[in-house]
N, CA, C and O of each residue as an XYZ file, in Angstrom:
620
protein
N      82.087    128.503     69.213
C      83.357    127.841     69.177
C      83.163    126.339     69.445
O      82.366    125.939     70.293
N      83.910    125.533     68.702
C      83.874    124.105     68.871
C      85.155    123.651     69.533
O      86.219    124.239     69.340
N      85.031    122.564     70.338
C      86.221    121.937     70.917
C      86.228    120.474     70.576
O      85.176    119.839     70.493
N      87.409    119.938     70.379
C      87.499    118.518     70.014
C      87.390    117.645     71.237
O      87.567    118.111     72.363
N      87.098    116.371     71.015
C      87.047    115.396     72.102
C      88.426    115.316     72.745
O      88.539    115.258     73.969
N      89.465    115.312     71.931
C      90.834    115.165     72.458
C      91.248    116.342     73.362
O      92.111    116.184     74.225
N      90.639    117.506     73.165
C      91.019    118.679     73.947
C      90.761    118.527     75.447
O      91.414    119.168     76.270
N      89.806    117.672     75.782
C      89.453    117.504     77.225
C      89.694    116.094     77.704
O      89.406    115.787     78.861
N      90.212    115.220     76.854
C      90.499    113.857     77.237
C      91.358    113.833     78.509
O      92.364    114.538     78.586
N      90.978    113.050     79.476
C      91.685    113.034     80.736
C      91.933    111.616     81.208
O      91.043    110.770     81.114
N      93.146    111.336     81.722
C      93.471    110.028     82.267
C      94.002    110.241     83.653
O      94.846    111.107     83.885
N      93.502    109.445     84.582
C      93.945    109.511     85.977
C      94.273    108.101     86.452
O      93.601    107.134     86.092
N      95.327    108.004     87.274
C      95.780    106.705     87.750
C      95.782    106.676     89.275
O      96.179    107.649     89.916
N      95.337    105.563     89.853
C      95.377    105.344     91.290
C      95.929    103.939     91.558
O      95.745    103.002     90.781
N      96.597    103.853     92.670
C      97.047    102.544     93.198
C      96.099    102.201     94.335
O      95.922    103.007     95.248
N      95.490    101.033     94.303
C      94.585    100.607     95.374
C      95.391    100.272     96.625
O      96.187     99.333     96.655
N      95.150    101.082     97.653
C      95.864    100.880     98.952
C      94.924    100.299     99.986
O      93.721    100.192     99.749
N      95.473     99.918    101.146
C      94.620     99.257    102.160
C      93.365    100.031    102.533
O      92.333     99.412    102.790
N      93.408    101.360    102.574
C      92.219    102.134    102.957
C      91.118    102.130    101.901
O      89.999    102.568    102.171
N      91.431    101.630    100.686
C      90.444    101.532     99.614
C      89.705    100.203     99.553
O      88.786    100.025     98.753
N      90.131     99.241    100.437
C      89.646     97.847    100.332
C      88.500     97.591    101.279
O      88.492     98.067    102.414
N      87.531     96.835    100.800
C      86.424     96.380    101.675
C      86.795     95.080    102.385
O      87.875     94.544    102.141
N      85.926     94.557    103.261
C      86.259     93.350    103.990
C      86.475     92.099    103.129
O      86.992     91.090    103.609
N      86.072     92.175    101.846
C      86.242     91.060    100.932
C      87.501     91.180    100.090
O      87.730     90.376     99.186
N      88.321     92.189    100.388
C      89.575     92.366     99.683
C      89.459     93.100     98.358
O      90.431     93.183     97.606
N      88.303     93.622     98.071
C      88.094     94.319     96.817
C      87.997     95.835     97.022
O      87.780     96.291     98.145
N      88.153     96.601     95.974
C      88.011     98.035     96.022
C      86.567     98.409     96.397
O      85.615     97.919     95.789
N      86.413     99.298     97.421
C      85.097     99.816     97.731
C      84.542    100.568     96.527
O      85.221    101.412     95.943
N      83.313    100.256     96.167
C      82.656    100.911     95.039
C      82.562    102.422     95.219
O      82.626    103.165     94.240
N      82.409    102.888     96.469
C      82.315    104.315     96.708
C      83.538    105.095     96.355
O      83.449    106.220     95.864
N      84.718    104.490     96.607
C      85.971    105.121     96.191
C      86.023    105.283     94.667
O      86.363    106.340     94.136
N      85.668    104.177     93.990
C      85.657    104.262     92.519
C      84.684    105.290     92.017
O      85.000    106.028     91.084
N      83.499    105.367     92.608
C      82.505    106.362     92.185
C      83.051    107.772     92.379
O      82.849    108.636     91.526
N      83.748    108.012     93.501
C      84.374    109.338     93.760
C      85.379    109.671     92.689
O      85.394    110.789     92.175
N      86.230    108.705     92.342
C      87.286    108.942     91.347
C      86.681    109.205     89.972
O      87.155    110.062     89.227
N      85.615    108.446     89.642
C      84.964    108.662     88.338
C      84.331    110.060     88.305
O      84.470    110.760     87.302
N      83.642    110.485     89.369
C      83.057    111.798     89.410
C      84.121    112.849     89.271
O      83.892    113.846     88.586
N      85.269    112.685     89.880
C      86.382    113.635     89.801
C      86.854    113.739     88.348
O      87.041    114.843     87.835
N      87.044    112.613     87.693
C      87.504    112.603     86.303
C      86.452    113.305     85.410
O      86.805    114.127     84.565
N      85.174    112.977     85.603
C      84.102    113.607     84.813
C      84.145    115.109     85.025
O      83.914    115.864     84.080
N      84.433    115.564     86.235
C      84.490    117.000     86.519
C      85.692    117.669     85.788
O      85.570    118.773     85.257
N      86.809    116.995     85.780
C      88.000    117.527     85.082
C      87.734    117.626     83.615
O      88.018    118.653     83.000
N      87.179    116.551     83.021
C      86.924    116.499     81.582
C      85.981    117.654     81.200
O      86.252    118.407     80.265
N      84.883    117.773     81.934
C      83.875    118.773     81.575
C      84.409    120.202     81.817
O      84.086    121.129     81.073
N      85.207    120.355     82.843
C      85.755    121.701     83.116
C      86.738    122.067     82.002
O      86.792    123.219     81.571
N      87.515    121.084     81.539
C      88.442    121.362     80.411
C      87.673    121.740     79.142
O      88.091    122.591     78.356
N      86.527    121.064     78.980
C      85.759    121.349     77.756
C      85.117    122.769     77.799
O      85.162    123.492     76.803
N      84.546    123.147     78.907
C      83.766    124.395     78.948
C      84.598    125.554     79.519
O      84.246    126.712     79.295
N      85.671    125.285     80.237
C      86.487    126.364     80.772
C      85.896    127.121     81.931
O      86.246    128.273     82.188
N      85.000    126.463     82.623
C      84.371    127.126     83.824
C      84.020    126.054     84.828
O      84.280    124.868     84.622
N      83.414    126.502     85.939
C      83.006    125.555     86.973
C      81.912    124.638     86.444
O      81.175    124.999     85.527
N      81.818    123.476     87.018
C      80.820    122.485     86.603
C      80.226    121.817     87.864
O      80.796    121.867     88.953
N      79.084    121.208     87.663
C      78.458    120.429     88.712
C      77.896    119.154     88.105
O      77.476    119.123     86.948
N      77.901    118.101     88.918
C      77.337    116.845     88.452
C      75.812    116.941     88.510
O      75.244    117.240     89.560
N      75.167    116.692     87.401
C      73.704    116.758     87.344
C      73.070    115.395     87.429
O      72.001    115.236     88.018
N      73.726    114.401     86.841
C      73.165    113.054     86.813
C      74.268    112.007     86.548
O      75.275    112.277     85.892
N      74.026    110.817     87.085
C      74.809    109.655     86.755
C      73.878    108.815     85.922
O      72.945    108.204     86.444
N      74.127    108.783     84.623
C      73.187    108.103     83.743
C      73.380    106.589     83.776
O      72.413    105.832     83.685
N      74.596    106.163     83.902
C      74.862    104.736     83.911
C      76.194    104.514     84.660
O      77.148    105.272     84.485
N      76.235    103.493     85.469
C      77.432    103.126     86.195
C      77.423    101.603     86.237
O      76.641    101.006     86.977
N      78.294    100.966     85.440
C      78.256     99.516     85.363
C      79.545     98.902     85.910
O      80.622     99.082     85.341
N      79.418     98.176     87.018
C      80.566     97.451     87.577
C      80.635     96.082     86.900
O      79.759     95.231     87.050
N      81.765     95.913     86.121
C      81.934     94.711     85.337
C      82.807     93.657     86.032
O      82.644     92.456     85.819
N      83.734     94.138     86.866
C      84.666     93.228     87.572
C      85.269     93.969     88.738
O      85.231     95.198     88.793
N      85.823     93.228     89.666
C      86.426     93.797     90.834
C      87.854     94.242     90.599
O      88.468     93.907     89.586
N      88.361     94.982     91.526
C      89.788     95.383     91.588
C      90.251     95.085     92.989
O      89.443     95.094     93.918
N      91.547     94.818     93.173
C      92.068     94.329     94.447
C      93.255     95.163     94.907
O      93.830     95.941     94.147
N      93.596     94.979     96.154
C      94.743     95.682     96.742
C      95.985     95.609     95.878
O      96.355     94.532     95.411
N      96.628     96.739     95.661
C      97.849     96.761     94.849
C      97.623     96.983     93.371
O      98.551     97.333     92.643
N      96.357     96.775     92.909
C      96.051     96.975     91.499
C      96.263     98.407     91.082
O      96.078     99.323     91.883
N      96.645     98.611     89.854
C      96.759     99.953     89.279
C      95.458    100.227     88.536
O      95.094     99.498     87.614
N      94.763    101.281     88.943
C      93.500    101.664     88.321
C      93.713    102.844     87.419
O      94.301    103.846     87.827
N      93.225    102.736     86.151
C      93.345    103.807     85.183
C      91.929    104.251     84.788
O      91.120    103.421     84.372
N      91.628    105.524     84.910
C      90.360    106.083     84.539
C      90.589    106.994     83.332
O      91.475    107.849     83.347
N      89.775    106.801     82.281
C      89.907    107.589     81.045
C      88.561    108.228     80.785
O      87.557    107.534     80.626
N      88.536    109.577     80.741
C      87.301    110.293     80.535
C      87.318    111.133     79.272
O      88.352    111.678     78.887
N      86.179    111.229     78.642
C      86.023    112.072     77.458
C      84.598    112.537     77.295
O      83.669    111.861     77.738
N      84.408    113.693     76.657
C      83.107    114.202     76.356
C      82.558    113.415     75.166
O      83.258    113.191     74.178
N      81.293    112.999     75.276
C      80.655    112.217     74.228
C      79.481    112.960     73.572
O      79.113    112.670     72.433
N      78.890    113.938     74.315
C      77.743    114.642     73.793
C      77.621    115.943     74.538
O      77.926    115.983     75.729
N      77.185    117.024     73.893
C      76.939    118.283     74.596
C      75.569    118.805     74.191
O      75.114    118.616     73.063
N      74.925    119.468     75.149
C      73.680    120.183     74.886
C      73.970    121.647     74.937
O      75.042    122.076     74.508
N      73.046    122.439     75.450
C      73.244    123.865     75.532
C      74.133    124.211     76.744
O      75.076    124.993     76.623
N      73.823    123.625     77.902
C      74.613    123.913     79.127
C      75.179    122.640     79.737
O      75.902    122.717     80.730
N      74.879    121.478     79.180
C      75.321    120.240     79.775
C      76.251    119.461     78.846
O      76.283    119.658     77.632
N      77.015    118.555     79.494
C      77.933    117.723     78.766
C      77.788    116.302     79.294
O      77.705    116.090     80.503
N      77.759    115.349     78.404
C      77.793    113.938     78.831
C      79.268    113.507     78.756
O      79.951    113.725     77.755
N      79.738    112.877     79.870
C      81.150    112.454     79.924
C      81.137    110.952     80.209
O      80.506    110.467     81.148
N      81.867    110.250     79.350
C      82.050    108.800     79.542
C      83.371    108.611     80.238
O      84.396    109.172     79.850
N      83.321    107.799     81.288
C      84.576    107.419     82.010
C      84.704    105.907     82.017
O      83.858    105.192     82.552
N      85.752    105.455     81.427
C      86.081    104.016     81.427
C      87.151    103.759     82.490
O      88.110    104.520     82.614
N      86.976    102.679     83.254
C      87.949    102.337     84.298
C      88.564    100.989     83.959
O      87.871    100.048     83.573
N      89.886    100.917     84.112
C      90.641     99.711     83.782
C      91.579     99.350     84.944
O      92.019    100.206     85.712
N      91.854     98.078     85.031
C      93.004     97.570     85.856
C      94.114     97.365     84.849
O      93.937     96.688     83.837
N      95.259     97.957     85.137
C      96.427     97.825     84.241
C      97.450     96.926     84.886
O      97.816     97.118     86.045
N      97.922     95.925     84.124
C      98.940     94.977     84.665
C     100.348     95.527     84.398
O     100.499     96.597     83.809
N     101.357     94.802     84.827
C     102.726     95.186     84.721
C     103.205     95.427     83.295
O     104.105     96.231     83.051
N     102.583     94.712     82.359
C     102.951     94.822     80.911
C     102.190     95.978     80.238
O     102.397     96.252     79.056
N     101.313     96.652     80.994
C     100.549     97.758     80.415
C      99.214     97.359     79.808
O      98.495     98.204     79.275
N      98.875     96.070     79.887
C      97.581     95.603     79.360
C      96.488     96.079     80.298
O      96.592     95.959     81.519
N      95.415     96.635     79.685
C      94.295     97.158     80.463
C      93.072     96.274     80.314
O      92.696     95.899     79.203
N      92.440     95.936     81.462
C      91.248     95.174     81.501
C      90.091     96.051     82.038
O      90.191     96.629     83.121
N      89.026     96.133     81.280
C      87.910     97.008     81.629
C      87.189     96.471     82.858
O      86.866     95.285     82.925
N      86.933     97.365     83.851
C      86.182     96.940     85.038
C      84.935     97.813     85.263
O      84.072     97.461     86.067
N      84.840     98.946     84.555
C      83.718     99.810     84.819
C      83.540    100.820     83.667
O      84.519    101.250     83.057
N      82.313    101.183     83.385
C      81.997    102.252     82.446
C      80.889    103.085     83.056
O      79.914    102.555     83.589
N      81.047    104.367     82.974
C      80.060    105.284     83.539
C      79.782    106.448     82.596
O      80.665    106.865     81.847
N      78.568    106.969     82.628
C      78.193    108.177     81.887
C      77.675    109.168     82.942
O      76.726    108.891     83.677
N      78.322    110.306     82.984
C      77.912    111.395     83.887
C      77.395    112.583     83.071
O      77.914    112.880     81.995
N      76.393    113.241     83.582
C      75.947    114.501     82.975
C      76.442    115.647     83.863
O      76.132    115.724     85.052
N      77.192    116.499     83.260
C      77.814    117.654     83.975
C      77.210    118.931     83.363
O      76.967    119.021     82.160
N      76.981    119.916     84.255
C      76.461    121.194     83.798
C      77.458    122.297     84.143
O      77.998    122.356     85.248
N      77.685    123.180     83.145
C      78.555    124.334     83.341
C      77.762    125.378     84.139
O      76.600    125.660     83.847
N      78.442    125.951     85.171
C      77.722    126.958     86.010
C      78.629    128.160     86.250
O      79.856    128.072     86.203
N      77.947    129.322     86.517
C      78.713    130.500     86.904
C      78.911    130.531     88.404
O      78.559    129.572     89.090
N      79.473    131.625     88.934
C      79.777    131.678     90.353
C      78.574    131.702     91.249
O      78.698    131.535     92.462
N      77.352    131.918     90.646
C      76.085    131.833     91.409
C      75.336    130.527     91.175
O      74.192    130.374     91.604
N      75.986    129.585     90.493
C      75.354    128.292     90.221
C      74.367    128.300     89.087
O      73.618    127.337     88.920
N      74.340    129.354     88.300
C      73.423    129.423     87.152
C      74.088    128.773     85.932
O      75.276    128.978     85.684
N      73.309    127.988     85.172
C      73.885    127.284     84.013
C      74.432    128.237     82.973
O      73.863    129.301     82.731
N      75.545    127.852     82.358
C      76.181    128.625     81.298
C      76.255    127.763     80.010
O      76.334    126.538     80.091
N      76.228    128.406     78.835
C      76.400    127.681     77.613
C      77.773    127.030     77.484
O      78.773    127.570     77.956
N      77.809    125.883     76.849
C      79.053    125.146     76.636
C      79.437    125.135     75.172
O      78.573    125.265     74.305
N      80.762    124.978     74.872
C      81.184    124.889     73.465
C      80.589    123.681     72.777
O      80.345    122.661     73.422
N      80.359    123.772     71.522
C      79.968    122.603     70.700
C      81.090    121.607     70.705
O      82.239    121.928     71.006
N      80.727    120.371     70.360
C      81.740    119.299     70.292
C      82.064    119.012     68.829
O      81.177    118.725     68.024
N      83.340    119.094     68.505
C      83.799    118.803     67.160
C      83.996    117.308     67.000
O      84.822    116.705     67.685
N      83.252    116.725     66.114
C      83.290    115.299     65.832
C      84.172    115.038     64.658
O      83.934    115.566     63.572
N      85.209    114.217     64.849
C      86.203    114.065     63.761
C      86.393    112.587     63.338
O      86.996    112.320     62.298
N      85.883    111.632     64.137
C      86.110    110.232     63.789
C      84.728    109.486     63.775
O      83.734    109.991     64.296
N      84.711    108.334     63.193
C      83.488    107.518     63.163
C      83.144    107.108     64.592
O      81.967    107.112     64.954
N      84.130    106.755     65.416
C      83.886    106.400     66.808
C      83.253    107.529     67.571
O      82.326    107.305     68.349
N      83.738    108.759     67.364
C      83.160    109.907     68.036
C      81.718    110.144     67.536
O      80.841    110.515     68.315
N      81.490    109.927     66.245
C      80.106    110.079     65.703
C      79.181    109.052     66.358
O      78.054    109.384     66.724
N      79.628    107.852     66.504
C      78.809    106.784     67.125
C      78.523    107.128     68.586
O      77.401    106.934     69.055
N      79.521    107.635     69.311
C      79.317    108.090     70.686
C      78.334    109.246     70.764
O      77.499    109.294     71.667
N      78.428    110.168     69.831
C      77.499    111.302     69.802
C      76.108    110.824     69.612
O      75.207    111.252     70.333
N      75.884    109.925     68.638
C      74.527    109.388     68.387
C      73.953    108.669     69.603
O      72.781    108.824     69.944
N      74.804    107.882     70.244
C      74.344    107.168     71.448
C      74.102    108.181     72.595
O      73.165    108.022     73.377
N      74.920    109.176     72.678
C      74.699    110.233     73.678
C      73.400    111.000     73.446
O      72.702    111.367     74.391
N      73.092    111.232     72.178
C      71.807    111.943     71.862
C      70.627    111.070     72.295
O      69.648    111.597     72.824
N      70.691    109.752     72.084
C      69.646    108.856     72.529
C      69.499    108.898     74.067
O      68.393    108.958     74.605
N      70.672    108.862     74.756
C      70.573    108.916     76.208
C      70.000    110.248     76.676
O      69.230    110.285     77.636
N      70.367    111.350     76.007
C      69.828    112.670     76.317
C      68.306    112.679     76.176
O      67.594    113.157     77.058
N      67.820    112.143     75.057
C      66.392    112.052     74.798
C      65.663    111.222     75.878
O      64.588    111.593     76.348
N      66.280    110.098     76.251
C      65.709    109.230     77.299
C      65.639    109.994     78.649
O      64.623    109.941     79.343
N      66.701    110.685     78.997
C      66.762    111.468     80.241
C      65.642    112.517     80.222
O      64.945    112.712     81.218
N      65.483    113.184     79.079
C      64.438    114.209     78.945
C      63.059    113.619     79.108
O      62.215    114.194     79.796
N      62.813    112.467     78.480
C      61.524    111.778     78.608
C      61.257    111.354     80.057
O      60.134    111.476     80.546
N      62.288    110.860     80.733
C      62.132    110.476     82.154
C      61.735    111.678     83.018
O      60.898    111.553     83.912
N      62.340    112.843     82.749
C      62.004    114.049     83.510
C      60.522    114.403     83.290
O      59.817    114.751     84.236
N      60.065    114.311     82.050
C      58.669    114.616     81.716
C      57.739    113.649     82.456
O      56.686    114.054     82.947
N      58.123    112.391     82.534
C      57.305    111.401     83.183
C      57.468    111.370     84.717
O      56.765    110.634     85.409
N      58.402    112.179     85.228
C      58.617    112.203     86.686
C      59.388    111.027     87.181
O      59.281    110.683     88.359
N      60.166    110.388     86.337
C      60.917    109.205     86.703
C      62.263    109.598     87.256
O      63.055    108.732     87.627
């Protein structure tokens, strides 16, 4: 069975409150990392229909800061699937009052479908319908191959 990218697309919104702020007035990176991991978990669970676990954080790029009172929008989608794993891209934006979104972070998480005993389970194939999805798939395949090579090299 194949599932579309849109079937598991997830958007989550947070307001940065005082408990999320570091001494410099910016969002603690750890809070953002937690929120990104949560979105990646929801996306991958929607795709595979079972429990998931985070296997790797392939890339996490902080592009800009966010500040108290900012509206943070996280958008996650599946970009590549293997036999039991899924690569999930999560983009993070600050959204202003007019709805304009400014990118502040992009992350790629590798999630694995697991049964109640923590054993990996097969995941549905990903249905690619657009050129953008095809480009994401190809880039995801390259990242998959790089991760595999790193494991072989012990990196």
